[in-house]
N, CA, C and O atoms as a DFTB+ gen file, in Angstrom:
348 C
 N C O
     1  1     -54.484    -202.644     104.529
     2  2     -54.035    -203.995     105.318
     3  2     -55.303    -204.979     105.669
     4  3     -55.352    -206.139     105.259
     5  1     -56.229    -204.429     106.403
     6  2     -57.625    -205.022     106.512
     7  2     -58.422    -205.258     105.466
     8  3     -59.309    -206.063     105.749
     9  1     -58.448    -204.853     104.334
    10  2     -59.609    -205.559     103.274
    11  2     -58.562    -206.563     102.890
    12  3     -59.071    -207.538     102.338
    13  1     -57.049    -206.638     103.030
    14  2     -56.100    -207.554     102.531
    15  2     -56.790    -208.797     103.336
    16  3     -57.450    -209.763     102.954
    17  1     -56.412    -208.411     104.439
    18  2     -56.776    -209.754     105.331
    19  2     -58.465    -210.618     105.273
    20  3     -58.701    -211.775     105.618
    21  1     -59.321    -209.711     104.786
    22  2     -60.613    -209.944     104.690
    23  2     -60.465    -210.695     103.499
    24  3     -60.874    -211.853     103.575
    25  1     -59.924    -210.285     102.281
    26  2     -59.996    -210.720     101.101
    27  2     -59.156    -212.084     101.313
    28  3     -59.454    -212.928     100.469
    29  1     -58.381    -212.413     102.049
    30  2     -57.597    -213.495     101.943
    31  2     -58.641    -214.405     102.771
    32  3     -58.896    -215.516     102.307
    33  1     -59.083    -214.114     103.626
    34  2     -60.095    -215.193     104.429
    35  2     -61.269    -215.505     103.558
    36  3     -61.567    -216.692     103.424
    37  1     -62.002    -214.550     102.923
    38  2     -63.026    -215.040     101.944
    39  2     -62.460    -216.169     100.651
    40  3     -63.005    -217.103     100.063
    41  1     -61.352    -215.656     100.591
    42  2     -60.508    -216.744      99.009
    43  2     -60.483    -218.083     100.181
    44  3     -61.274    -219.026     100.126
    45  1     -59.577    -217.953     101.054
    46  2     -60.142    -219.515     102.206
    47  2     -61.017    -220.128     101.958
    48  3     -61.069    -221.194     101.345
    49  1     -62.255    -219.180     102.659
    50  2     -63.646    -219.568     102.735
    51  2     -64.094    -220.178     101.244
    52  3     -64.563    -221.314     101.168
    53  1     -63.963    -219.569     100.393
    54  2     -64.117    -220.260      99.325
    55  2     -63.584    -221.341      98.480
    56  3     -64.117    -221.902      97.522
    57  1     -62.339    -221.540      99.060
    58  2     -61.719    -222.590      98.678
    59  2     -61.938    -223.702      99.184
    60  3     -61.707    -224.778      98.631
    61  1     -62.524    -223.506     100.569
    62  2     -62.818    -224.553     101.711
    63  2     -64.465    -224.919     101.253
    64  3     -65.065    -225.921     101.641
    65  1     -65.097    -223.747     100.239
    66  2     -66.271    -224.616     100.245
    67  2     -66.389    -225.130      98.864
    68  3     -67.538    -225.497      98.618
    69  1     -65.614    -225.260      97.960
    70  2     -65.399    -226.125      96.912
    71  2     -64.957    -227.591      97.089
    72  3     -65.465    -228.593      96.585
    73  1     -63.880    -227.493      97.929
    74  2     -63.103    -228.409      98.287
    75  2     -64.303    -229.657      99.335
    76  3     -64.302    -230.887      99.294
    77  1     -65.077    -228.848     100.061
    78  2     -66.473    -229.598     100.448
    79  2     -67.236    -230.046      99.392
    80  3     -67.808    -231.094      99.691
    81  1     -67.454    -229.690      98.351
    82  2     -68.280    -230.000      97.419
    83  2     -67.592    -231.117      97.075
    84  3     -68.186    -232.144      97.405
    85  1     -66.584    -231.281      96.546
    86  2     -65.833    -232.187      95.866
    87  2     -65.810    -233.456      96.902
    88  3     -66.068    -234.618      96.588
    89  1     -65.443    -232.979      98.215
    90  2     -65.599    -234.572      99.003
    91  2     -67.027    -234.828      98.948
    92  3     -67.290    -235.995      99.239
    93  1     -68.140    -234.031      98.637
    94  2     -69.389    -234.811      99.068
    95  2     -69.699    -235.399      97.802
    96  3     -70.286    -236.473      97.936
    97  1     -69.499    -235.051      96.608
    98  2     -69.104    -235.917      95.196
    99  2     -68.490    -237.086      95.574
   100  3     -69.152    -238.095      95.332
   101  1     -67.630    -237.218      95.993
   102  2     -66.853    -238.472      95.904
   103  2     -67.499    -239.433      97.011
   104  3     -67.305    -240.644      96.897
   105  1     -68.349    -238.881      98.206
   106  2     -68.831    -239.887      98.919
   107  2     -69.920    -240.230      98.139
   108  3     -70.210    -241.426      98.099
   109  1     -70.690    -239.319      97.413
   110  2     -71.862    -239.800      96.322
   111  2     -71.262    -241.025      95.315
   112  3     -71.968    -241.935      94.881
   113  1     -70.423    -240.931      95.150
   114  2     -69.821    -241.894      94.341
   115  2     -69.866    -243.427      95.220
   116  3     -70.430    -244.449      94.832
   117  1     -69.336    -243.300      96.108
   118  2     -69.458    -244.345      96.763
   119  2     -70.416    -245.154      97.256
   120  3     -70.414    -246.291      97.727
   121  1     -71.539    -244.026      96.974
   122  2     -73.038    -244.947      97.473
   123  2     -73.513    -245.657      96.439
   124  3     -74.494    -246.396      96.517
   125  1     -72.839    -245.464      95.423
   126  2     -73.342    -246.411      94.048
   127  2     -72.833    -248.200      94.702
   128  3     -73.370    -249.293      94.518
   129  1     -71.740    -247.849      95.393
   130  2     -71.149    -249.189      95.181
   131  2     -72.303    -250.005      96.362
   132  3     -72.523    -251.203      96.188
   133  1     -72.968    -249.287      97.497
   134  2     -73.749    -249.381      98.489
   135  2     -74.658    -249.864      97.878
   136  3     -74.840    -251.073      98.022
   137  1     -75.525    -249.119      97.008
   138  2     -76.680    -249.773      96.476
   139  2     -76.899    -250.491      95.942
   140  3     -77.910    -251.179      96.087
   141  1     -75.710    -250.698      94.765
   142  2     -75.518    -252.285      94.220
   143  2     -75.252    -253.721      95.162
   144  3     -75.317    -254.907      94.839
   145  1     -74.975    -253.158      96.261
   146  2     -74.999    -254.196      97.163
   147  2     -76.139    -254.627      98.055
   148  3     -76.234    -255.650      98.733
   149  1     -76.904    -253.719      97.920
   150  2     -78.537    -253.744      98.482
   151  2     -79.256    -255.329      98.018
   152  3     -79.464    -255.751      96.880
   153  1     -79.502    -255.918      99.195
   154  2     -80.074    -256.923      99.158
   155  2     -81.688    -257.046      99.419
   156  3     -81.728    -257.160     100.644
   157  1     -82.706    -257.077      99.063
   158  2     -83.936    -256.755      99.113
   159  2     -84.365    -258.084     100.090
   160  3     -85.081    -257.972     101.085
   161  1     -83.885    -259.136      99.690
   162  2     -84.699    -260.492     100.484
   163  2     -84.127    -260.316     101.999
   164  3     -84.781    -260.527     103.020
   165  1     -82.597    -259.829     101.926
   166  2     -82.035    -259.861     103.641
   167  2     -83.667    -258.888     104.436
   168  3     -84.530    -259.410     105.141
   169  1     -83.612    -257.766     104.093
   170  2     -85.091    -257.222     104.106
   171  2     -85.920    -257.934     105.029
   172  3     -86.010    -257.752     106.243
   173  1     -86.584    -258.865     104.225
   174  2     -87.990    -259.087     104.424
   175  2     -88.162    -259.743     106.092
   176  3     -87.568    -260.433     106.920
   177  1     -89.291    -259.050     105.899
   178  2     -89.922    -259.363     107.924
   179  2     -89.226    -258.828     108.689
   180  3     -89.251    -259.168     109.872
   181  1     -88.211    -257.607     108.137
   182  2     -87.653    -256.768     109.578
   183  2     -87.915    -255.589     109.203
   184  3     -89.088    -255.362     108.906
   185  1     -86.907    -254.473     109.100
   186  2     -87.076    -253.190     109.016
   187  2     -87.498    -252.896     107.278
   188  3     -86.928    -253.471     106.350
   189  1     -88.490    -251.993     107.131
   190  2     -88.511    -251.712     105.786
   191  2     -87.905    -250.319     105.076
   192  3     -88.347    -249.228     105.437
   193  1     -87.020    -250.402     104.196
   194  2     -86.391    -249.217     103.765
   195  2     -86.564    -249.342     102.095
   196  3     -86.877    -250.329     101.430
   197  1     -86.291    -248.169     101.728
   198  2     -86.389    -247.317     100.309
   199  2     -85.605    -249.036      99.300
   200  3     -84.630    -249.707      99.641
   201  1     -86.418    -249.206      98.220
   202  2     -86.088    -250.104      97.216
   203  2     -84.979    -249.597      96.415
   204  3     -85.036    -248.402      96.125
   205  1     -84.220    -250.113      96.102
   206  2     -82.814    -249.675      95.274
   207  2     -83.152    -249.046      94.296
   208  3     -82.241    -248.302      93.933
   209  1     -84.356    -248.957      93.459
   210  2     -84.357    -247.700      92.264
   211  2     -84.733    -246.451      93.267
   212  3     -84.196    -245.374      93.008
   213  1     -85.629    -246.528      94.406
   214  2     -85.963    -245.216      95.159
   215  2     -84.399    -244.613      95.270
   216  3     -83.996    -243.557      94.783
   217  1     -83.364    -245.944      96.338
   218  2     -81.984    -245.210      96.638
   219  2     -81.352    -244.362      95.455
   220  3     -80.837    -243.250      95.572
   221  1     -81.485    -245.065      94.358
   222  2     -80.587    -244.577      92.787
   223  2     -81.523    -243.402      92.661
   224  3     -80.839    -242.491      92.195
   225  1     -82.630    -243.025      92.833
   226  2     -83.324    -241.854      92.234
   227  2     -82.675    -240.726      93.244
   228  3     -82.201    -239.658      92.857
   229  1     -82.757    -241.254      94.888
   230  2     -82.288    -240.150      95.525
   231  2     -80.872    -239.530      95.684
   232  3     -80.500    -238.389      95.955
   233  1     -80.045    -240.990      95.349
   234  2     -78.726    -240.106      94.719
   235  2     -78.303    -239.145      93.696
   236  3     -77.474    -238.253      93.512
   237  1     -79.339    -239.800      93.078
   238  2     -79.434    -238.599      91.294
   239  2     -79.926    -237.391      91.862
   240  3     -79.312    -236.410      91.441
   241  1     -81.085    -237.061      92.910
   242  2     -81.455    -235.886      93.232
   243  2     -80.207    -235.754      93.507
   244  3     -79.424    -235.437      92.612
   245  1     -79.707    -236.009      95.019
   246  2     -78.249    -235.497      95.527
   247  2     -77.481    -235.006      94.566
   248  3     -77.258    -233.798      94.644
   249  1     -77.037    -235.556      93.733
   250  2     -76.062    -235.421      92.393
   251  2     -76.638    -234.004      91.713
   252  3     -75.783    -233.250      91.249
   253  1     -78.108    -233.585      91.625
   254  2     -78.229    -232.608      90.894
   255  2     -78.473    -231.647      91.805
   256  3     -78.619    -230.496      91.393
   257  1     -78.547    -231.879      92.964
   258  2     -78.929    -230.797      93.936
   259  2     -77.251    -230.009      94.374
   260  3     -77.016    -228.847      94.705
   261  1     -76.333    -231.157      94.209
   262  2     -74.924    -230.651      94.727
   263  2     -74.505    -229.741      93.213
   264  3     -73.807    -228.727      93.180
   265  1     -75.094    -230.373      92.125
   266  2     -74.209    -230.150      90.843
   267  2     -74.913    -227.943      90.747
   268  3     -74.292    -226.998      90.260
   269  1     -76.070    -227.936      91.304
   270  2     -76.955    -226.514      91.071
   271  2     -76.183    -225.956      92.207
   272  3     -75.538    -224.979      91.828
   273  1     -76.059    -226.157      93.144
   274  2     -75.043    -225.359      94.508
   275  2     -73.620    -225.105      93.966
   276  3     -73.066    -224.038      94.233
   277  1     -73.039    -225.994      93.254
   278  2     -71.738    -225.593      92.429
   279  2     -71.640    -224.882      91.642
   280  3     -70.623    -224.196      91.543
   281  1     -73.022    -224.753      90.497
   282  2     -73.056    -223.491      89.620
   283  2     -73.193    -222.249      90.370
   284  3     -72.451    -221.267      90.331
   285  1     -74.392    -222.458      91.154
   286  2     -74.491    -220.810      92.307
   287  2     -73.135    -220.368      92.698
   288  3     -72.655    -219.245      92.545
   289  1     -72.515    -221.548      93.292
   290  2     -71.271    -220.890      93.762
   291  2     -70.068    -220.607      92.698
   292  3     -69.252    -219.753      93.045
   293  1     -69.881    -221.228      91.463
   294  2     -69.413    -220.304      90.393
   295  2     -69.901    -219.240      90.028
   296  3     -69.112    -218.315      90.223
   297  1     -70.834    -218.933      89.588
   298  2     -71.639    -217.857      89.411
   299  2     -71.170    -216.609      90.075
   300  3     -70.808    -215.593      89.481
   301  1     -71.209    -216.778      91.327
   302  2     -71.092    -215.863      92.271
   303  2     -69.403    -215.707      93.055
   304  3     -69.071    -215.054      94.045
   305  1     -68.772    -216.390      92.353
   306  2     -67.132    -216.778      92.540
   307  2     -66.653    -215.207      93.400
   308  3     -66.313    -214.931      94.550
   309  1     -66.876    -214.344      91.978
   310  2     -66.059    -212.948      91.903
   311  2     -66.549    -212.377      93.530
   312  3     -65.734    -212.306      94.450
   313  1     -67.858    -212.038      93.665
   314  2     -68.400    -211.881      95.131
   315  2     -67.855    -212.362      96.285
   316  3     -67.538    -211.702      97.275
   317  1     -67.733    -213.833      96.078
   318  2     -67.368    -214.369      97.327
   319  2     -66.232    -214.475      97.638
   320  3     -65.923    -214.590      98.824
   321  1     -65.349    -214.463      96.681
   322  2     -63.693    -214.084      97.173
   323  2     -63.182    -212.444      97.351
   324  3     -62.038    -212.036      97.550
   325  1     -64.105    -211.878      97.246
   326  2     -63.769    -210.225      97.498
   327  2     -64.255    -210.173      98.537
   328  3     -63.361    -209.657      99.209
   329  1     -65.398    -210.416      99.435
   330  2     -66.003    -209.858     100.467
   331  2     -65.820    -210.727     101.494
   332  3     -65.279    -211.820     101.328
   333  1     -66.276    -210.289     102.674
   334  2     -66.334    -211.247     103.903
   335  2     -67.748    -211.937     103.861
   336  3     -68.685    -211.308     103.370
   337  1     -67.904    -212.971     104.266
   338  2     -68.899    -213.870     104.336
   339  2     -69.682    -214.013     105.789
   340  3     -69.200    -214.102     106.918
   341  1     -70.875    -214.005     105.412
   342  2     -71.875    -213.448     106.777
   343  2     -72.986    -214.516     106.953
   344  3     -73.848    -214.854     106.142
   345  1     -72.737    -214.995     108.303
   346  2     -73.576    -216.231     108.273
   347  2     -74.239    -215.631     109.431
   348  3     -75.168    -216.219     109.983
């Protein structure tokens, strides 16, 4: 009984983990729209922020890291859904 409850809880946590990865990916897709709206002239003389190319590079890096995390999760899926998670 106790093992079944731990297993169910581990499966729920893994499902939450995967859903959160999907949610972050959706948000990163929306970032492209913001980057495309970037107006360098509007920033002249005021705050300095990253250029449009720098923002695209940061978004690409974030996607790469998200994919790497997704691959690690998939690689260890059997272990993650069979044992209680430790924090």
